[in-house]
C-alpha positions as CSV (number, residue, x, y, z in Angstrom):
1,M,-13.9,-64.4,17.1
2,S,-15.0,-60.8,17.7
3,E,-16.2,-59.4,21.0
4,R,-19.7,-60.9,20.9
5,A,-19.5,-63.2,17.8
6,V,-20.0,-66.4,19.8
7,P,-21.9,-68.9,17.6
8,P,-25.5,-69.2,18.9
9,G,-25.3,-73.0,19.4
10,V,-22.4,-72.8,21.8
11,P,-23.4,-72.9,25.5
12,A,-22.2,-70.1,27.7
13,V,-21.1,-72.6,30.2
14,R,-20.5,-76.3,29.9
15,V,-19.4,-78.2,33.0
16,E,-18.6,-81.9,32.8
17,G,-17.9,-84.1,35.8
18,V,-16.2,-81.4,38.0
19,R,-14.8,-82.5,41.3
20,K,-13.4,-80.3,44.0
21,G,-12.3,-80.9,47.6
22,Y,-10.1,-79.4,50.3
23,G,-7.6,-80.7,52.8
24,S,-5.8,-84.0,52.6
25,N,-5.8,-87.5,54.1
26,D,-8.2,-87.9,57.0
27,R,-9.0,-84.2,56.9
28,R,-10.1,-84.3,53.3
29,V,-13.5,-82.8,52.5
30,E,-15.1,-83.6,49.1
31,V,-17.3,-80.6,48.2
32,L,-18.2,-81.2,44.6
33,R,-18.4,-84.8,43.3
34,G,-18.9,-85.0,39.6
35,V,-21.0,-81.9,38.9
36,S,-22.2,-81.2,35.4
37,L,-24.1,-78.2,34.0
38,E,-25.0,-76.6,30.6
39,L,-26.0,-72.9,30.7
40,E,-27.4,-71.5,27.4
41,Q,-26.3,-68.1,26.2
42,G,-28.7,-65.5,27.5
43,E,-30.1,-67.7,30.3
44,M,-30.4,-66.6,33.9
45,L,-30.0,-69.6,36.2
46,A,-30.6,-69.6,40.0
47,L,-28.4,-72.0,42.0
48,V,-29.9,-73.0,45.3
49,G,-29.0,-75.4,48.1
50,P,-28.2,-75.5,51.8
51,S,-25.3,-73.7,53.3
52,G,-22.0,-75.5,52.9
53,V,-23.0,-77.7,50.0
54,G,-20.5,-75.9,47.6
55,K,-22.4,-73.2,45.8
56,S,-19.7,-70.6,46.3
57,T,-17.0,-73.1,45.4
58,F,-18.8,-73.9,42.2
59,L,-19.2,-70.2,41.3
60,H,-15.5,-69.6,42.0
61,L,-14.7,-72.4,39.5
62,L,-16.9,-70.9,36.9
63,G,-15.3,-67.5,37.5
64,L,-11.8,-68.8,37.2
65,L,-10.9,-67.9,40.7
66,D,-10.0,-71.6,41.4
67,Q,-9.5,-74.7,39.4
68,P,-11.3,-78.1,39.5
69,E,-9.3,-81.2,40.5
70,A,-11.0,-83.2,37.8
71,G,-13.6,-82.6,35.0
72,R,-13.9,-79.9,32.4
73,I,-15.2,-76.3,32.3
74,E,-15.9,-74.6,29.0
75,L,-16.9,-70.9,28.8
76,F,-18.4,-69.9,25.4
77,G,-16.6,-72.8,23.8
78,H,-13.2,-72.1,25.4
79,D,-11.6,-75.0,27.6
80,T,-10.6,-73.1,30.7
81,G,-8.3,-76.0,31.7
82,A,-6.1,-75.1,28.7
83,M,-5.8,-71.5,29.5
84,T,-2.7,-69.9,30.8
85,S,-2.7,-67.9,34.0
86,G,-2.6,-64.7,31.9
87,Q,-5.6,-65.8,29.9
88,R,-7.5,-66.7,33.0
89,A,-6.8,-63.3,34.4
90,S,-7.9,-61.6,31.2
91,W,-11.2,-63.6,31.2
92,R,-11.8,-62.6,34.9
93,N,-11.2,-58.9,34.0
94,R,-13.0,-58.7,30.7
95,R,-15.5,-61.5,30.2
96,I,-16.7,-62.3,33.7
97,G,-18.6,-59.9,36.0
98,F,-18.8,-60.8,39.7
99,V,-21.3,-59.6,42.4
100,F,-21.0,-60.8,45.9
101,Q,-23.2,-60.6,49.0
102,F,-21.0,-57.8,50.5
103,H,-20.4,-55.1,48.0
104,G,-16.6,-54.9,48.4
105,L,-16.3,-51.3,47.3
106,L,-12.9,-49.7,48.4
107,A,-13.6,-47.1,51.2
108,E,-10.9,-44.7,50.0
109,F,-12.1,-44.3,46.4
110,T,-15.2,-42.6,45.2
111,L,-18.1,-44.6,43.6
112,T,-16.9,-43.6,40.2
113,E,-13.3,-44.7,40.9
114,N,-14.6,-48.0,42.3
115,V,-16.6,-48.7,39.2
116,A,-13.8,-47.7,36.9
117,M,-11.2,-50.0,38.7
118,P,-11.6,-53.1,36.4
119,L,-11.0,-50.9,33.3
120,L,-8.0,-49.2,34.9
121,I,-6.6,-52.6,35.8
122,G,-7.2,-53.7,32.2
123,G,-5.1,-50.8,30.9
124,A,-7.8,-48.2,30.0
125,G,-7.1,-44.5,30.3
126,R,-8.5,-42.6,33.2
127,R,-10.8,-40.5,31.2
128,E,-12.2,-43.4,29.2
129,A,-12.7,-45.4,32.4
130,A,-14.4,-42.5,34.1
131,V,-16.8,-41.9,31.2
132,R,-17.7,-45.7,31.1
133,A,-18.1,-45.8,34.9
134,G,-20.5,-42.8,34.6
135,E,-22.6,-44.6,32.0
136,L,-23.0,-47.6,34.2
137,L,-23.8,-45.6,37.3
138,A,-26.5,-43.8,35.3
139,A,-27.8,-47.4,34.2
140,V,-28.1,-48.4,37.9
141,G,-29.6,-45.1,39.0
142,L,-26.6,-43.7,40.8
143,E,-25.4,-40.9,38.6
144,H,-26.1,-38.4,41.3
145,R,-23.9,-40.4,43.7
146,R,-20.8,-40.7,41.5
147,E,-18.5,-38.6,43.7
148,H,-19.8,-40.1,46.9
149,F,-17.6,-42.5,49.0
150,P,-19.1,-46.0,49.9
151,D,-19.8,-45.0,53.6
152,Q,-22.0,-42.2,52.3
153,L,-24.2,-44.7,50.4
154,S,-27.1,-46.9,51.7
155,G,-26.7,-50.7,51.5
156,G,-28.8,-50.9,48.4
157,E,-26.8,-48.1,46.7
158,Q,-23.6,-49.9,47.6
159,Q,-24.8,-53.0,46.0
160,R,-26.0,-51.1,42.9
161,G,-22.5,-49.8,42.7
162,A,-21.1,-53.3,42.9
163,I,-23.3,-54.3,40.1
164,A,-22.1,-51.3,38.0
165,R,-18.5,-52.3,38.7
166,A,-19.2,-55.9,37.6
167,L,-20.7,-54.8,34.3
168,V,-18.3,-51.9,33.4
169,A,-16.1,-54.0,31.1
170,D,-19.2,-55.4,29.3
171,P,-18.8,-59.1,30.4
172,W,-20.4,-62.0,28.8
173,L,-21.0,-63.9,32.0
174,L,-22.4,-62.6,35.3
175,L,-21.8,-64.5,38.4
176,A,-23.7,-63.3,41.6
177,D,-23.2,-64.9,45.0
178,E,-26.1,-64.0,47.3
179,P,-26.3,-60.5,45.8
180,T,-29.4,-59.6,47.9
181,G,-28.4,-61.6,51.0
182,N,-27.3,-58.6,53.1
183,L,-30.3,-56.4,52.2
184,D,-33.8,-56.0,53.6
185,A,-36.7,-57.5,51.6
186,A,-37.8,-54.4,49.8
187,T,-34.2,-53.4,48.8
188,A,-33.5,-57.0,47.8
189,E,-36.5,-56.9,45.5
190,S,-35.3,-53.7,43.9
191,V,-31.7,-54.9,43.5
192,F,-32.8,-58.1,42.0
193,E,-35.1,-56.4,39.6
194,L,-32.2,-54.2,38.5
195,L,-30.0,-57.4,38.0
196,R,-32.7,-59.0,36.0
197,N,-33.3,-55.9,33.7
198,L,-29.6,-55.5,33.1
199,H,-29.2,-59.2,32.3
200,L,-31.8,-58.9,29.6
201,D,-30.8,-55.5,28.3
202,R,-27.1,-56.5,28.0
203,G,-27.6,-60.0,26.7
204,L,-25.8,-61.5,29.6
205,S,-25.6,-65.2,30.7
206,S,-26.0,-65.3,34.4
207,V,-25.7,-67.6,37.3
208,I,-27.2,-66.4,40.6
209,V,-26.6,-68.1,43.9
210,T,-29.5,-67.3,46.3
211,H,-31.4,-68.6,49.3
212,N,-34.4,-66.5,48.4
213,A,-36.9,-68.8,46.7
214,R,-39.2,-66.0,45.5
215,L,-36.2,-64.4,43.7
216,A,-35.0,-67.7,42.3
217,A,-38.4,-68.3,40.8
218,R,-38.0,-65.2,38.6
219,C,-34.9,-66.7,36.9
220,D,-35.3,-68.6,33.7
221,R,-34.4,-71.9,35.5
222,T,-33.6,-73.1,39.1
223,L,-31.2,-75.9,40.0
224,R,-30.4,-77.4,43.4
225,L,-26.9,-78.2,44.2
226,S,-25.8,-81.2,46.3
227,G,-22.4,-82.7,46.7
228,D,-23.2,-85.2,44.0
229,G,-24.6,-82.9,41.4
230,L,-27.3,-80.6,40.2
231,E,-31.0,-81.3,39.9
232,A,-34.1,-79.3,39.0
233,A,-35.5,-77.5,42.0
């Protein structure tokens, strides 16, 4: 199967009966209890729900940062439960892009170096990684900021840089956890518009966790998460 040759009928994400909890015995907390989901290729899904219901936990499971205690997760037809730790790490680095509420840029590195980091970790040469990072920074309107450090950027610019870093390896799946939650209303609109355009331009499949109902309405579909499952919002 080539880089993008995923059969069109295969969902980007298929989740069946996923369960996840924390703690043990009388301190056991069940967070997800039999959650199922199917995300089509090219779809942008908004995931909403009250704080503490398990949205971030669910996103971490989709992003292979954690594993379910029961149930099955498939990404583009691949059973993640059958992956080795090395395969999971490779998928996180090359197939999945992450954007979080707080940008997570490393203070001691320039914006170009921050964006290039996933490629360098994946074994790319410094020149190749820098060129690719420059292309992504241009795509998010930050080419003129490429040699700046994170503390020299505005909040919106930092988050745009984080989006560029998430997309630099040309992932198939984009996972964003409250990507505009730390921004003022006008900047949030701008950053979300950028996310939406990049999703469309790059043929991504995306899951966006947000508390912003107006932004959620601009996704293709909105689902509400409760401990017992997902339902249309």
